[in-house]
DRENDO-1510 file (C-alpha; in Angstrom, 1 decimal, always signed):
<recs>
REC; n; res; u; v; w
REC; 1; UNK; -21.8; +43.1; -35.2 .
REC; 2; UNK; -19.9; +45.1; -32.6 .
REC; 3; UNK; -21.1; +48.5; -31.4 .
REC; 4; UNK; -19.2; +51.6; -32.2 .
REC; 5; UNK; -16.8; +52.6; -29.4 .
REC; 6; UNK; -18.3; +55.2; -27.1 .
REC; 7; UNK; -16.3; +58.3; -26.3 .
REC; 8; UNK; -15.7; +58.5; -22.5 .
REC; 9; UNK; -14.6; +62.1; -22.2 .
REC; 10; UNK; -15.7; +65.3; -23.7 .
REC; 11; UNK; -14.2; +68.8; -23.6 .
REC; 12; UNK; -17.0; +69.8; -21.2 .
REC; 13; UNK; -16.3; +67.0; -18.8 .
REC; 14; UNK; -12.6; +67.9; -18.8 .
REC; 15; UNK; -13.4; +71.5; -18.1 .
REC; 16; UNK; -15.7; +70.5; -15.2 .
REC; 17; UNK; -12.9; +68.3; -13.8 .
REC; 18; UNK; -10.3; +71.1; -14.1 .
REC; 19; UNK; -12.6; +73.6; -12.3 .
REC; 20; UNK; -13.4; +71.1; -9.5 .
REC; 21; UNK; -9.7; +70.1; -9.1 .
REC; 22; UNK; -8.6; +73.7; -8.9 .
REC; 23; UNK; -11.3; +74.6; -6.4 .
REC; 24; UNK; -10.5; +71.5; -4.3 .
REC; 25; UNK; -6.8; +72.3; -4.4 .
REC; 26; UNK; -7.3; +75.9; -3.3 .
REC; 27; UNK; -9.6; +74.9; -0.5 .
REC; 28; UNK; -7.3; +72.2; +0.8 .
REC; 29; UNK; -4.2; +74.5; +0.5 .
REC; 30; UNK; -6.0; +77.1; +2.6 .
REC; 31; UNK; -6.8; +74.4; +5.3 .
REC; 32; UNK; -3.5; +72.6; +5.2 .
REC; 33; UNK; -1.1; +75.5; +5.1 .
REC; 34; UNK; -2.3; +76.7; +8.5 .
REC; 35; UNK; -1.1; +73.4; +10.0 .
REC; 36; UNK; +2.5; +73.5; +8.7 .
REC; 37; UNK; +4.8; +73.8; +11.8 .
REC; 38; UNK; +7.1; +76.5; +10.4 .
REC; 39; UNK; +7.4; +80.3; +10.4 .
REC; 40; UNK; +9.2; +80.4; +7.0 .
REC; 41; UNK; +6.6; +81.4; +4.3 .
REC; 42; UNK; +8.5; +79.4; +1.6 .
REC; 43; UNK; +8.3; +76.2; +3.7 .
REC; 44; UNK; +4.6; +76.8; +4.5 .
REC; 45; UNK; +3.9; +77.3; +0.8 .
REC; 46; UNK; +6.0; +74.2; -0.2 .
REC; 47; UNK; +4.5; +71.7; +2.2 .
REC; 48; UNK; +1.0; +73.1; +2.0 .
REC; 49; UNK; +1.1; +72.8; -1.8 .
REC; 50; UNK; +2.6; +69.3; -1.7 .
REC; 51; UNK; +0.0; +68.0; +0.7 .
REC; 52; UNK; -2.8; +69.7; -1.1 .
REC; 53; UNK; -1.5; +68.2; -4.4 .
REC; 54; UNK; -1.4; +64.7; -3.1 .
REC; 55; UNK; -4.9; +65.0; -1.7 .
REC; 56; UNK; -6.2; +66.6; -4.9 .
REC; 57; UNK; -4.8; +63.5; -6.8 .
REC; 58; UNK; -6.9; +61.2; -4.5 .
REC; 59; UNK; -9.9; +63.4; -5.1 .
REC; 60; UNK; -9.3; +63.1; -8.9 .
REC; 61; UNK; -9.2; +59.3; -8.6 .
REC; 62; UNK; -12.4; +59.3; -6.6 .
REC; 63; UNK; -14.1; +61.5; -9.1 .
REC; 64; UNK; -13.1; +59.2; -12.0 .
REC; 65; UNK; -14.3; +56.1; -10.1 .
REC; 66; UNK; -17.6; +57.9; -9.4 .
REC; 67; UNK; -18.1; +58.7; -13.1 .
REC; 68; UNK; -17.3; +55.1; -14.1 .
REC; 69; UNK; -19.7; +53.6; -11.6 .
REC; 70; UNK; -22.4; +56.1; -12.4 .
REC; 71; UNK; -22.1; +55.4; -16.2 .
REC; 72; UNK; -22.3; +51.7; -15.6 .
REC; 73; UNK; -25.3; +52.0; -13.4 .
REC; 74; UNK; -27.1; +54.2; -15.9 .
REC; 75; UNK; -26.3; +51.7; -18.7 .
REC; 76; UNK; -27.5; +48.8; -16.6 .
REC; 77; UNK; -30.8; +50.6; -15.9 .
REC; 78; UNK; -31.4; +51.2; -19.6 .
REC; 79; UNK; -31.1; +47.4; -20.4 .
</recs>
């Protein structure tokens, strides 16, 4: 007999992810926007947001990989 499929996400984990991603984006935007070589505030906002967005995407991938590995290690320890 096969085991019932386990749900991998919950509303709580999605909310935690959203809060972490928003905080990470805001922090990175504040760091990166000071390094944009422009005096035009629209260009600073554009390139700061684009850069922070890309790096936030990498952070999201790393967070998901961490969760998968953590879940697998916890399951292996239970066996």
